[in-house]
ChimeraX commands (.cxc) that place a marker at each C-alpha (Angstrom):
marker #1 position 84.03,119.61,46.80 radius 0.5
marker #1 position 83.74,119.07,50.50 radius 0.5
marker #1 position 83.21,116.32,53.04 radius 0.5
marker #1 position 80.45,115.81,55.53 radius 0.5
marker #1 position 80.40,113.32,58.38 radius 0.5
marker #1 position 77.45,111.45,59.80 radius 0.5
marker #1 position 76.79,108.13,61.46 radius 0.5
marker #1 position 74.75,105.02,60.93 radius 0.5
marker #1 position 72.15,103.88,63.47 radius 0.5
marker #1 position 74.79,101.88,65.37 radius 0.5
marker #1 position 77.20,104.79,65.71 radius 0.5
marker #1 position 79.61,103.82,62.91 radius 0.5
marker #1 position 80.92,106.95,61.22 radius 0.5
marker #1 position 80.38,107.61,57.53 radius 0.5
marker #1 position 81.99,110.18,55.24 radius 0.5
marker #1 position 80.10,111.85,52.42 radius 0.5
marker #1 position 81.84,113.59,49.53 radius 0.5
marker #1 position 79.67,116.33,48.04 radius 0.5
marker #1 position 80.46,117.97,44.72 radius 0.5
marker #1 position 78.66,121.07,43.44 radius 0.5
marker #1 position 79.21,123.00,40.20 radius 0.5
marker #1 position 79.32,126.65,41.31 radius 0.5
marker #1 position 78.07,127.85,37.90 radius 0.5
marker #1 position 75.11,125.54,37.27 radius 0.5
marker #1 position 74.46,124.64,40.96 radius 0.5
marker #1 position 74.27,121.01,39.77 radius 0.5
marker #1 position 75.52,118.36,42.16 radius 0.5
marker #1 position 77.03,115.66,39.93 radius 0.5
marker #1 position 77.93,113.41,42.88 radius 0.5
marker #1 position 77.18,112.73,46.50 radius 0.5
marker #1 position 79.35,109.77,47.40 radius 0.5
marker #1 position 79.21,107.88,50.70 radius 0.5
marker #1 position 81.81,105.55,52.19 radius 0.5
marker #1 position 82.99,104.39,55.60 radius 0.5
marker #1 position 86.25,106.25,55.03 radius 0.5
marker #1 position 87.90,108.19,52.23 radius 0.5
marker #1 position 91.42,108.38,50.87 radius 0.5
marker #1 position 92.75,110.63,48.12 radius 0.5
marker #1 position 92.52,107.72,45.68 radius 0.5
marker #1 position 88.81,107.37,46.51 radius 0.5
marker #1 position 88.28,111.04,45.63 radius 0.5
marker #1 position 90.04,110.41,42.31 radius 0.5
marker #1 position 87.81,107.40,41.66 radius 0.5
marker #1 position 84.71,109.53,42.21 radius 0.5
marker #1 position 86.07,112.32,40.00 radius 0.5
marker #1 position 86.83,109.84,37.21 radius 0.5
marker #1 position 83.23,108.66,37.29 radius 0.5
marker #1 position 81.86,112.22,37.36 radius 0.5
marker #1 position 84.08,113.58,34.59 radius 0.5
marker #1 position 83.12,110.74,32.23 radius 0.5
marker #1 position 79.55,112.06,32.35 radius 0.5
marker #1 position 79.92,115.80,32.99 radius 0.5
marker #1 position 83.35,116.61,31.55 radius 0.5
marker #1 position 86.49,117.83,33.28 radius 0.5
marker #1 position 86.35,121.14,35.14 radius 0.5
marker #1 position 89.04,123.80,34.84 radius 0.5
marker #1 position 89.15,124.41,38.60 radius 0.5
marker #1 position 87.99,122.57,41.70 radius 0.5
marker #1 position 87.70,124.46,44.96 radius 0.5
marker #1 position 88.57,122.37,48.02 radius 0.5
marker #1 position 89.67,122.84,51.60 radius 0.5
marker #1 position 92.96,121.59,53.02 radius 0.5
marker #1 position 91.67,118.22,54.23 radius 0.5
marker #1 position 93.99,115.22,53.92 radius 0.5
marker #1 position 91.99,113.69,51.07 radius 0.5
marker #1 position 92.33,116.89,49.04 radius 0.5
marker #1 position 96.05,117.47,49.62 radius 0.5
marker #1 position 96.88,113.88,48.68 radius 0.5
marker #1 position 99.40,112.95,46.02 radius 0.5
marker #1 position 96.71,110.94,44.21 radius 0.5
marker #1 position 94.42,113.96,43.75 radius 0.5
marker #1 position 97.34,116.26,42.90 radius 0.5
marker #1 position 98.51,113.85,40.19 radius 0.5
marker #1 position 94.98,113.44,38.79 radius 0.5
marker #1 position 94.53,117.21,38.65 radius 0.5
marker #1 position 97.88,117.74,36.92 radius 0.5
marker #1 position 97.25,114.95,34.39 radius 0.5
marker #1 position 93.79,116.38,33.57 radius 0.5
marker #1 position 94.75,120.06,33.51 radius 0.5
marker #1 position 92.62,120.88,36.54 radius 0.5
marker #1 position 93.66,123.60,38.97 radius 0.5
marker #1 position 93.00,122.80,42.63 radius 0.5
marker #1 position 91.92,126.02,44.34 radius 0.5
marker #1 position 92.48,125.60,48.08 radius 0.5
marker #1 position 90.43,127.71,50.46 radius 0.5
marker #1 position 92.19,129.53,53.26 radius 0.5
marker #1 position 92.34,127.51,56.49 radius 0.5
marker #1 position 89.43,128.37,58.77 radius 0.5
marker #1 position 87.57,130.30,56.05 radius 0.5
marker #1 position 84.56,128.19,54.99 radius 0.5
marker #1 position 83.10,131.24,53.21 radius 0.5
marker #1 position 85.81,130.74,50.56 radius 0.5
marker #1 position 83.72,127.79,49.37 radius 0.5
marker #1 position 80.28,129.23,50.07 radius 0.5
marker #1 position 78.33,127.24,47.44 radius 0.5
marker #1 position 79.30,123.86,48.86 radius 0.5
marker #1 position 78.82,125.05,52.44 radius 0.5
marker #1 position 75.29,126.20,51.61 radius 0.5
marker #1 position 74.57,122.96,49.76 radius 0.5
marker #1 position 75.88,120.88,52.68 radius 0.5
marker #1 position 73.68,122.79,55.14 radius 0.5
marker #1 position 70.58,122.12,53.07 radius 0.5
marker #1 position 71.59,118.51,52.44 radius 0.5
marker #1 position 72.08,117.89,56.16 radius 0.5
marker #1 position 68.72,119.45,57.07 radius 0.5
marker #1 position 66.68,117.86,54.28 radius 0.5
marker #1 position 68.29,114.43,54.02 radius 0.5
marker #1 position 70.74,113.44,56.74 radius 0.5
marker #1 position 68.79,114.81,59.70 radius 0.5
marker #1 position 65.55,113.41,58.28 radius 0.5
marker #1 position 66.90,109.89,57.64 radius 0.5
marker #1 position 68.31,107.07,59.71 radius 0.5
marker #1 position 70.50,104.62,57.80 radius 0.5
marker #1 position 71.11,101.06,58.97 radius 0.5
marker #1 position 74.13,100.57,56.66 radius 0.5
marker #1 position 75.69,101.97,53.48 radius 0.5
marker #1 position 73.35,99.92,51.31 radius 0.5
marker #1 position 70.37,101.42,53.13 radius 0.5
marker #1 position 71.59,104.85,52.04 radius 0.5
marker #1 position 71.84,103.66,48.41 radius 0.5
marker #1 position 68.67,105.40,47.16 radius 0.5
marker #1 position 70.01,108.72,48.51 radius 0.5
marker #1 position 73.63,108.53,47.34 radius 0.5
marker #1 position 75.73,107.34,44.45 radius 0.5
marker #1 position 78.20,105.07,46.18 radius 0.5
marker #1 position 81.60,104.43,44.61 radius 0.5
marker link #1:1,2 radius 0.2
marker link #1:2,3 radius 0.2
marker link #1:3,4 radius 0.2
marker link #1:4,5 radius 0.2
marker link #1:5,6 radius 0.2
marker link #1:6,7 radius 0.2
marker link #1:7,8 radius 0.2
marker link #1:8,9 radius 0.2
marker link #1:9,10 radius 0.2
marker link #1:10,11 radius 0.2
marker link #1:11,12 radius 0.2
marker link #1:12,13 radius 0.2
marker link #1:13,14 radius 0.2
marker link #1:14,15 radius 0.2
marker link #1:15,16 radius 0.2
marker link #1:16,17 radius 0.2
marker link #1:17,18 radius 0.2
marker link #1:18,19 radius 0.2
marker link #1:19,20 radius 0.2
marker link #1:20,21 radius 0.2
marker link #1:21,22 radius 0.2
marker link #1:22,23 radius 0.2
marker link #1:23,24 radius 0.2
marker link #1:24,25 radius 0.2
marker link #1:25,26 radius 0.2
marker link #1:26,27 radius 0.2
marker link #1:27,28 radius 0.2
marker link #1:28,29 radius 0.2
marker link #1:29,30 radius 0.2
marker link #1:30,31 radius 0.2
marker link #1:31,32 radius 0.2
marker link #1:32,33 radius 0.2
marker link #1:33,34 radius 0.2
marker link #1:34,35 radius 0.2
marker link #1:35,36 radius 0.2
marker link #1:36,37 radius 0.2
marker link #1:37,38 radius 0.2
marker link #1:38,39 radius 0.2
marker link #1:39,40 radius 0.2
marker link #1:40,41 radius 0.2
marker link #1:41,42 radius 0.2
marker link #1:42,43 radius 0.2
marker link #1:43,44 radius 0.2
marker link #1:44,45 radius 0.2
marker link #1:45,46 radius 0.2
marker link #1:46,47 radius 0.2
marker link #1:47,48 radius 0.2
marker link #1:48,49 radius 0.2
marker link #1:49,50 radius 0.2
marker link #1:50,51 radius 0.2
marker link #1:51,52 radius 0.2
marker link #1:52,53 radius 0.2
marker link #1:53,54 radius 0.2
marker link #1:54,55 radius 0.2
marker link #1:55,56 radius 0.2
marker link #1:56,57 radius 0.2
marker link #1:57,58 radius 0.2
marker link #1:58,59 radius 0.2
marker link #1:59,60 radius 0.2
marker link #1:60,61 radius 0.2
marker link #1:61,62 radius 0.2
marker link #1:62,63 radius 0.2
marker link #1:63,64 radius 0.2
marker link #1:64,65 radius 0.2
marker link #1:65,66 radius 0.2
marker link #1:66,67 radius 0.2
marker link #1:67,68 radius 0.2
marker link #1:68,69 radius 0.2
marker link #1:69,70 radius 0.2
marker link #1:70,71 radius 0.2
marker link #1:71,72 radius 0.2
marker link #1:72,73 radius 0.2
marker link #1:73,74 radius 0.2
marker link #1:74,75 radius 0.2
marker link #1:75,76 radius 0.2
marker link #1:76,77 radius 0.2
marker link #1:77,78 radius 0.2
marker link #1:78,79 radius 0.2
marker link #1:79,80 radius 0.2
marker link #1:80,81 radius 0.2
marker link #1:81,82 radius 0.2
marker link #1:82,83 radius 0.2
marker link #1:83,84 radius 0.2
marker link #1:84,85 radius 0.2
marker link #1:85,86 radius 0.2
marker link #1:86,87 radius 0.2
marker link #1:87,88 radius 0.2
marker link #1:88,89 radius 0.2
marker link #1:89,90 radius 0.2
marker link #1:90,91 radius 0.2
marker link #1:91,92 radius 0.2
marker link #1:92,93 radius 0.2
marker link #1:93,94 radius 0.2
marker link #1:94,95 radius 0.2
marker link #1:95,96 radius 0.2
marker link #1:96,97 radius 0.2
marker link #1:97,98 radius 0.2
marker link #1:98,99 radius 0.2
marker link #1:99,100 radius 0.2
marker link #1:100,101 radius 0.2
marker link #1:101,102 radius 0.2
marker link #1:102,103 radius 0.2
marker link #1:103,104 radius 0.2
marker link #1:104,105 radius 0.2
marker link #1:105,106 radius 0.2
marker link #1:106,107 radius 0.2
marker link #1:107,108 radius 0.2
marker link #1:108,109 radius 0.2
marker link #1:109,110 radius 0.2
marker link #1:110,111 radius 0.2
marker link #1:111,112 radius 0.2
marker link #1:112,113 radius 0.2
marker link #1:113,114 radius 0.2
marker link #1:114,115 radius 0.2
marker link #1:115,116 radius 0.2
marker link #1:116,117 radius 0.2
marker link #1:117,118 radius 0.2
marker link #1:118,119 radius 0.2
marker link #1:119,120 radius 0.2
marker link #1:120,121 radius 0.2
marker link #1:121,122 radius 0.2
marker link #1:122,123 radius 0.2
marker link #1:123,124 radius 0.2
marker link #1:124,125 radius 0.2
marker link #1:125,126 radius 0.2
view
């Protein structure tokens, strides 16, 4: 999992949570919100795991949403190991970094969203 940032046409910032399965290369969720908290990440994971099952490990960076008590509790309760990449080493999570680069080039840079609802066809919003 990783986050991307972008902005709407009027300059308001948006955050995009991207999730990629490193084995299948499937992206079970791309979730967009104005802002994200750890509990929002948990909400997205709950939705994803109902459909795709619970992973054994999730690789994340050390962002505040990923080191939150809410995500830590969810992971512990579901038997999921959070594998934190080393600070400043994006290559530790190369699959998501590659996915995010393609996603930015093919979708974000090619589109101009008026609001979150305008982005609806492109994202699954929580």
